[in-house]
C-alpha positions as a Python dict, from the first residue, in 0.01 Angstrom:
ca = {
    (1, 'M'): (0, 0, 0),
    (2, 'R'): (272, 165, -202),
    (3, 'S'): (380, 523, -273),
    (4, 'A'): (546, 627, -597),
    (5, 'A'): (868, 828, -568),
    (6, 'I'): (1139, 976, -791),
    (7, 'G'): (1488, 1092, -713),
    (8, 'Q'): (1856, 1030, -769),
    (9, 'L'): (2161, 872, -607),
    (10, 'M'): (2371, 1096, -386),
    (11, 'P'): (2666, 1040, -150),
    (12, 'V'): (2563, 986, 209),
    (13, 'E'): (2803, 1264, 315),
    (14, 'G'): (2685, 1490, 31),
    (15, 'L'): (2868, 1638, -266),
    (16, 'I'): (3160, 1876, -214),
    (17, 'R'): (3059, 2186, -406),
    (18, 'I'): (3345, 2420, -495),
    (19, 'L'): (3269, 2791, -531),
    (20, 'P'): (3492, 3073, -663),
    (21, 'K'): (3596, 3332, -404),
    (22, 'F'): (3507, 3625, -631),
    (23, 'S'): (3358, 3705, -967),
    (24, 'A'): (3611, 3604, -1231),
    (25, 'E'): (3676, 3457, -1571),
    (26, 'V'): (3782, 3094, -1618),
    (27, 'R'): (4128, 3101, -1778),
    (28, 'E'): (4195, 2729, -1759),
    (29, 'K'): (3987, 2417, -1687),
    (30, 'R'): (4206, 2119, -1603),
    (31, 'I'): (3944, 1851, -1536),
    (32, 'I'): (3682, 1647, -1718),
    (33, 'E'): (3361, 1484, -1599),
    (34, 'G'): (3426, 1160, -1410),
    (35, 'Q'): (3798, 1231, -1360),
    (36, 'H'): (3952, 1117, -1032),
    (37, 'V'): (4148, 1392, -853),
    (38, 'Q'): (4371, 1395, -550),
    (39, 'Q'): (4344, 1651, -273),
    (40, 'G'): (4533, 1962, -382),
    (41, 'D'): (4510, 1894, -757),
    (42, 'V'): (4448, 2208, -964),
    (43, 'L'): (4091, 2214, -1106),
    (44, 'F'): (4062, 2566, -1249),
    (45, 'I'): (4265, 2885, -1286),
    (46, 'L'): (4049, 3196, -1256),
    (47, 'S'): (4130, 3555, -1338),
    (48, 'G'): (3961, 3848, -1168),
    (49, 'E'): (4134, 4097, -1396),
    (50, 'R'): (3909, 4343, -1581),
    (51, 'N'): (4014, 4605, -1833),
    (52, 'Y'): (3932, 4973, -1872),
    (53, 'A'): (3815, 5090, -2211),
    (54, 'V'): (4169, 5216, -2273),
    (55, 'G'): (4305, 4868, -2204),
    (56, 'A'): (4460, 4911, -1859),
    (57, 'A'): (4402, 4621, -1619),
    (58, 'V'): (4181, 4726, -1329),
    (59, 'Q'): (4320, 4497, -1061),
    (60, 'S'): (4682, 4568, -1159),
    (61, 'T'): (4610, 4940, -1136),
    (62, 'I'): (4454, 4896, -791),
    (63, 'S'): (4755, 4696, -672),
    (64, 'A'): (4992, 4964, -805),
    (65, 'Q'): (4796, 5235, -623),
    (66, 'I'): (4810, 5038, -299),
    (67, 'Q'): (5187, 4994, -340),
    (68, 'T'): (5227, 5369, -399),
    (69, 'R'): (5027, 5443, -83),
    (70, 'R'): (5237, 5197, 118),
    (71, 'L'): (5559, 5360, -12),
    (72, 'S'): (5426, 5700, 91),
    (73, 'L'): (5343, 5569, 439),
    (74, 'S'): (5695, 5424, 471),
    (75, 'E'): (5832, 5768, 384),
    (76, 'D'): (5599, 5914, 648),
    (77, 'V'): (5767, 5690, 905),
    (78, 'T'): (6109, 5833, 814),
    (79, 'R'): (5981, 6191, 813),
    (80, 'T'): (5795, 6148, 1139),
    (81, 'A'): (6099, 5994, 1311),
    (82, 'A'): (6314, 6286, 1192),
    (83, 'M'): (6052, 6533, 1315),
    (84, 'H'): (6043, 6359, 1651),
    (85, 'R'): (6422, 6384, 1683),
    (86, 'A'): (6400, 6755, 1603),
    (87, 'Q'): (6126, 6804, 1865),
    (88, 'L'): (6333, 6626, 2124),
    (89, 'A'): (6641, 6833, 2044),
    (90, 'L'): (6439, 7156, 2063),
    (91, 'L'): (6291, 7065, 2400),
    (92, 'K'): (6635, 6973, 2531),
    (93, 'R'): (6772, 7313, 2419),
    (94, 'Q'): (6478, 7488, 2582),
    (95, 'E'): (6538, 7296, 2904),
    (96, 'N'): (6909, 7385, 2909),
    (97, 'S'): (6834, 7747, 2823),
    (98, 'L'): (6577, 7776, 3102),
    (99, 'L'): (6812, 7614, 3352),
    (100, 'E'): (7076, 7870, 3255),
    (101, 'V'): (6825, 8157, 3291),
    (102, 'L'): (6712, 8029, 3631),
    (103, 'G'): (7071, 8004, 3747),
    (104, 'K'): (7136, 8367, 3646),
    (105, 'L'): (6810, 8482, 3803),
    (106, 'Q'): (6896, 8303, 4124),
    (107, 'S'): (7231, 8484, 4139),
    (108, 'Q'): (7066, 8818, 4063),
    (109, 'I'): (6805, 8756, 4330),
    (110, 'E'): (7070, 8679, 4591),
    (111, 'A'): (7264, 8992, 4493),
    (112, 'R'): (6948, 9203, 4495),
    (113, 'K'): (6852, 9070, 4841),
    (114, 'A'): (7189, 9180, 4970),
    (115, 'R'): (7141, 9529, 4818),
    (116, 'V'): (6793, 9551, 4969),
    (117, 'A'): (6937, 9466, 5311),
    (118, 'I'): (7201, 9741, 5272),
    (119, 'F'): (6944, 9998, 5158),
    (120, 'E'): (6711, 9902, 5446),
    (121, 'K'): (6993, 9958, 5691),
    (122, 'A'): (7080, 10296, 5534),
    (123, 'A'): (6716, 10406, 5539),
    (124, 'R'): (6681, 10319, 5909),
    (125, 'R'): (7003, 10508, 5989),
    (126, 'F'): (6887, 10820, 5806),
    (127, 'Q'): (6549, 10803, 5982),
    (128, 'S'): (6737, 10797, 6316),
    (129, 'L'): (6965, 11085, 6212),
    (130, 'Q'): (6660, 11282, 6094),
    (131, 'E'): (6501, 11239, 6434),
    (132, 'Q'): (6823, 11387, 6581),
    (133, 'S'): (6816, 11664, 6319),
    (134, 'F'): (7151, 11562, 6171),
    (135, 'V'): (7000, 11511, 5820),
    (136, 'S'): (6710, 11667, 5642),
    (137, 'A'): (6380, 11496, 5562),
    (138, 'A'): (6465, 11519, 5191),
    (139, 'Q'): (6777, 11313, 5241),
    (140, 'T'): (6580, 11050, 5434),
    (141, 'Q'): (6315, 11040, 5158),
    (142, 'E'): (6590, 10990, 4901),
    (143, 'K'): (6716, 10684, 5088),
    (144, 'L'): (6365, 10539, 5124),
    (145, 'A'): (6301, 10591, 4752),
    (146, 'A'): (6623, 10408, 4669),
    (147, 'L'): (6513, 10121, 4900),
    (148, 'L'): (6177, 10098, 4726),
    (149, 'E'): (6352, 10076, 4386),
    (150, 'E'): (6566, 9789, 4510),
    (151, 'Q'): (6267, 9610, 4656),
    (152, 'A'): (6074, 9652, 4328),
    (153, 'A'): (6369, 9516, 4136),
    (154, 'L'): (6380, 9216, 4372),
    (155, 'L'): (6008, 9147, 4319),
    (156, 'S'): (6054, 9167, 3941),
    (157, 'L'): (6337, 8916, 3956),
    (158, 'G'): (6115, 8688, 4168),
    (159, 'R'): (5835, 8705, 3909),
    (160, 'D'): (6081, 8629, 3628),
    (161, 'Y'): (6206, 8334, 3828),
    (162, 'E'): (5850, 8197, 3875),
    (163, 'V'): (5773, 8237, 3503),
    (164, 'S'): (6092, 8058, 3400),
    (165, 'T'): (6021, 7786, 3658),
    (166, 'R'): (5674, 7726, 3507),
    (167, 'E'): (5821, 7720, 3159),
    (168, 'L'): (6081, 7466, 3270),
    (169, 'S'): (5808, 7248, 3422),
    (170, 'E'): (5610, 7263, 3099),
    (171, 'V'): (5915, 7174, 2889),
    (172, 'R'): (5998, 6879, 3116),
    (173, 'S'): (5635, 6762, 3099),
    (174, 'N'): (5657, 6772, 2720),
    (175, 'L'): (5983, 6582, 2733),
    (176, 'A'): (5821, 6315, 2952),
    (177, 'S'): (5513, 6276, 2728),
    (178, 'L'): (5698, 6305, 2396),
    (179, 'P'): (5810, 5939, 2368),
    (180, 'L'): (5452, 5810, 2421),
    (181, 'Q'): (5309, 6065, 2178),
    (182, 'Q'): (5571, 5978, 1917),
    (183, 'A'): (5515, 5605, 1970),
    (184, 'K'): (5140, 5652, 1910),
    (185, 'E'): (5202, 5848, 1590),
    (186, 'L'): (5443, 5588, 1456),
    (187, 'A'): (5214, 5302, 1561),
    (188, 'A'): (4924, 5463, 1369),
    (189, 'I'): (5138, 5484, 1057),
    (190, 'E'): (5258, 5125, 1102),
    (191, 'R'): (4895, 5009, 1132),
    (192, 'S'): (4816, 5189, 807),
    (193, 'I'): (5113, 5016, 644),
    (194, 'E'): (4991, 4675, 763),
    (195, 'A'): (4644, 4756, 635),
    (196, 'T'): (4785, 4840, 291),
    (197, 'K'): (4983, 4515, 296),
    (198, 'Q'): (4660, 4323, 353),
    (199, 'E'): (4483, 4526, 84),
    (200, 'F'): (4763, 4442, -156),
    (201, 'I'): (4740, 4069, -75),
    (202, 'E'): (4365, 4076, -131),
    (203, 'S'): (4402, 4277, -452),
    (204, 'E'): (4662, 4035, -586),
    (205, 'S'): (4448, 3737, -487),
    (206, 'R'): (4167, 3882, -698),
    (207, 'R'): (4390, 3892, -1001),
    (208, 'Q'): (4414, 3515, -1007),
    (209, 'E'): (4271, 3225, -808),
    (210, 'V'): (4401, 2871, -836),
    (211, 'V'): (4111, 2644, -748),
    (212, 'T'): (4226, 2313, -601),
    (213, 'A'): (4049, 1996, -488),
    (214, 'P'): (3973, 2010, -113),
    (215, 'V'): (3942, 1629, -99),
    (216, 'S'): (4030, 1332, -312),
    (217, 'G'): (3737, 1207, -517),
    (218, 'T'): (3560, 1196, -850),
    (219, 'V'): (3471, 1508, -1049),
    (220, 'T'): (3104, 1554, -1131),
    (221, 'V'): (2864, 1832, -1236),
    (222, 'I'): (3115, 2067, -1401),
    (223, 'T'): (2933, 2398, -1466),
    (224, 'A'): (3223, 2616, -1581),
    (225, 'E'): (3426, 2619, -1899),
    (226, 'A'): (3727, 2818, -2012),
    (227, 'G'): (3631, 3171, -2109),
    (228, 'Q'): (3313, 3176, -1900),
    (229, 'S'): (3239, 3428, -1627),
    (230, 'V'): (3176, 3279, -1281),
    (231, 'D'): (3072, 3416, -942),
    (232, 'P'): (3038, 3288, -584),
    (233, 'S'): (2664, 3223, -625),
    (234, 'R'): (2719, 2912, -843),
    (235, 'P'): (2948, 2611, -789),
    (236, 'L'): (3224, 2555, -1043),
    (237, 'V'): (3224, 2181, -992),
    (238, 'S'): (3120, 1915, -744),
    (239, 'I'): (3336, 1630, -612),
    (240, 'V'): (3221, 1295, -482),
    (241, 'P'): (3467, 1209, -203),
    (242, 'D'): (3650, 878, -226),
    (243, 'N'): (3490, 580, -51),
    (244, 'S'): (3153, 760, -41),
    (245, 'Q'): (2855, 535, 9),
    (246, 'L'): (2555, 625, -207),
    (247, 'E'): (2196, 655, -95),
    (248, 'A'): (1877, 733, -281),
    (249, 'R'): (1732, 1079, -227),
    (250, 'L'): (1366, 1038, -322),
    (251, 'F'): (1072, 1275, -335),
    (252, 'V'): (707, 1184, -268),
    (253, 'G'): (382, 1378, -288),
    (254, 'S'): (214, 1536, 12),
    (255, 'K'): (-71, 1278, -2),
    (256, 'S'): (174, 993, 54),
    (257, 'V'): (430, 1129, 296),
    (258, 'G'): (213, 1084, 606),
    (259, 'F'): (209, 704, 569),
    (260, 'I'): (580, 646, 510),
    (261, 'R'): (783, 527, 808),
    (262, 'N'): (1148, 457, 877),
    (263, 'G'): (1224, 97, 790),
    (264, 'D'): (974, 69, 504),
    (265, 'T'): (1092, -137, 210),
    (266, 'V'): (1168, 44, -117),
    (267, 'K'): (1176, -106, -466),
    (268, 'L'): (1419, 93, -681),
    (269, 'R'): (1441, 117, -1059),
    (270, 'Y'): (1756, 280, -1192),
    (271, 'Q'): (1695, 450, -1526),
    (272, 'A'): (2051, 363, -1635),
    (273, 'F'): (1967, -9, -1582),
    (274, 'P'): (1611, -73, -1710),
    (275, 'Y'): (1430, -293, -1462),
    (276, 'Q'): (1280, -502, -1746),
    (277, 'K'): (1634, -634, -1806),
    (278, 'F'): (1809, -596, -1473),
    (279, 'G'): (1524, -616, -1224),
    (280, 'H'): (1455, -405, -917),
    (281, 'A'): (1703, -298, -651),
    (282, 'Q'): (1599, -284, -290),
    (283, 'G'): (1644, -30, -10),
    (284, 'T'): (1511, 76, 326),
    (285, 'V'): (1373, 412, 433),
    (286, 'L'): (1620, 593, 659),
    (287, 'S'): (1431, 917, 721),
    (288, 'V'): (1134, 1118, 602),
    (289, 'S'): (1131, 1496, 588),
    (290, 'R'): (832, 1667, 751),
    (291, 'A'): (892, 1989, 559),
    (292, 'A'): (847, 2042, 186),
    (293, 'A'): (1172, 2019, -6),
    (294, 'P'): (1325, 2349, -128),
    (295, 'S'): (1282, 2395, -503),
    (296, 'G'): (1661, 2391, -546),
    (297, 'E'): (1671, 2026, -441),
    (298, 'L'): (1421, 1918, -708),
    (299, 'G'): (1614, 2021, -1017),
    (300, 'G'): (1681, 1729, -1249),
    (301, 'V'): (1459, 1470, -1076),
    (302, 'G'): (1167, 1510, -1320),
    (303, 'N'): (794, 1498, -1252),
    (304, 'L'): (628, 1250, -1016),
    (305, 'P'): (352, 1053, -1196),
    (306, 'G'): (5, 1127, -1061),
    (307, 'V'): (120, 1436, -869),
    (308, 'S'): (38, 1790, -973),
    (309, 'P'): (343, 2008, -1043),
    (310, 'S'): (207, 2255, -782),
    (311, 'E'): (183, 1986, -511),
    (312, 'P'): (461, 2005, -247),
    (313, 'L'): (713, 1721, -249),
    (314, 'Y'): (887, 1573, 55),
    (315, 'A'): (1235, 1420, 71),
    (316, 'V'): (1288, 1058, 168),
    (317, 'R'): (1637, 915, 230),
    (318, 'V'): (1682, 549, 138),
    (319, 'C'): (1964, 314, 235),
    (320, 'L'): (2064, 94, -62),
    (321, 'E'): (2095, -280, -16),
    (322, 'R'): (2383, -283, -267),
    (323, 'Q'): (2617, -23, -415),
    (324, 'D'): (2620, -197, -756),
    (325, 'V'): (2397, -369, -1014),
    (326, 'L'): (2445, -707, -1177),
    (327, 'A'): (2447, -638, -1551),
    (328, 'Y'): (2537, -903, -1808),
    (329, 'G'): (2713, -1111, -1543),
    (330, 'K'): (2924, -822, -1413),
    (331, 'R'): (2880, -602, -1109),
    (332, 'E'): (2853, -241, -1230),
    (333, 'P'): (2904, 28, -962),
    (334, 'L'): (2631, 283, -908),
    (335, 'V'): (2720, 642, -987),
    (336, 'T'): (2627, 969, -821),
    (337, 'G'): (2340, 1146, -998),
    (338, 'M'): (2174, 835, -1143),
    (339, 'Q'): (1799, 892, -1179),
    (340, 'V'): (1577, 659, -976),
    (341, 'D'): (1208, 565, -988),
    (342, 'A'): (1083, 389, -679),
    (343, 'D'): (788, 236, -497),
    (344, 'I'): (783, 268, -119),
    (345, 'L'): (595, -27, 31),
    (346, 'Q'): (403, 32, 352),
    (347, 'S'): (348, -254, 594),
    (348, 'A'): (60, -485, 497),
    (349, 'R'): (-257, -479, 716),
    (350, 'H'): (-506, -742, 816),
    (351, 'L'): (-872, -704, 717),
    (352, 'H'): (-982, -601, 1066),
    (353, 'E'): (-718, -323, 1060),
    (354, 'W'): (-872, -180, 746),
    (355, 'V'): (-1221, -194, 907),
    (356, 'L'): (-1099, -19, 1222),
    (357, 'D'): (-883, 235, 1032),
    (358, 'P'): (-1128, 531, 1080),
    (359, 'L'): (-1126, 469, 1457),
    (360, 'Y'): (-748, 437, 1459),
    (361, 'S'): (-715, 769, 1275),
    (362, 'I'): (-905, 936, 1561),
    (363, 'T'): (-759, 757, 1865),
    (364, 'G'): (-410, 684, 1730),
    (365, 'R'): (-423, 324, 1860),
    (366, 'M'): (-596, -5, 1790),
}
């Protein structure tokens, strides 16, 4: 029993597909199909620059605006530092002024306490003299009134001292917290500056991208030409890495896939080397997909004879017996992308196995 298949040759490790980082225009293409490139070689030069109707370049304008914003932020650092120095100087002056006020108040309080003590002594003496009728009650009241005035003045000085003490405590608290507050403000500005630096780098990178080869290998499937617009949804080019072994990526219909097993023999016919002249190549099934192949994998392989276009196809990987073909006495290497027609041969059965096949399909064993 055999199953027809179609497909193409692909590297075992797969193709290296190179995508642009952003939507751009191809300014230069420096490669051709089949060219060998070394890792790091320049493949394309892309430009992300777009123009306004008036002719100004968009990306250049964006970069200039970012630079202006960064310059403004740098000036903010200078202004903020100057403002911080002014705040510190003001708080220091307030602290010194309050210390001076407190010193004067302390002296006034001490002096007023002494006056209160004198007036208390005088008031007590006049009260004693009044009791002995040496002075009048009016004179005693005069001394008591003077004492009350001194005591009131002392209380006022005490309140002023408390207010100034609270103000000094607040100023010193501000002095203690000022460095941290200033550091936070400057750090926020510095973060904004770093963010604008990154924005500038990204903006400049969008003006031009130099696309280089990530590995050494052979260029294939070039899809971009100079002057074309490209975007990250489509590869610019594919590279077959050096020393890549090829395998056949085949597709079979859903009616055949259930009978194909790893190790089955495959007869291959390369369209580039007609089998009528150069015979069949041989391979061995490596693996069989149990899920229908995505439509993106089927492009370019053609239609499978005897299979409806609407019928799902399944991928089969085939190990090649040889990586070349004998043509006119010379070994010609196989190339990635070569189209392949194939027959996958299932193991032969004896007559009694065919007779018992319905039972086997139910029980799963002979």
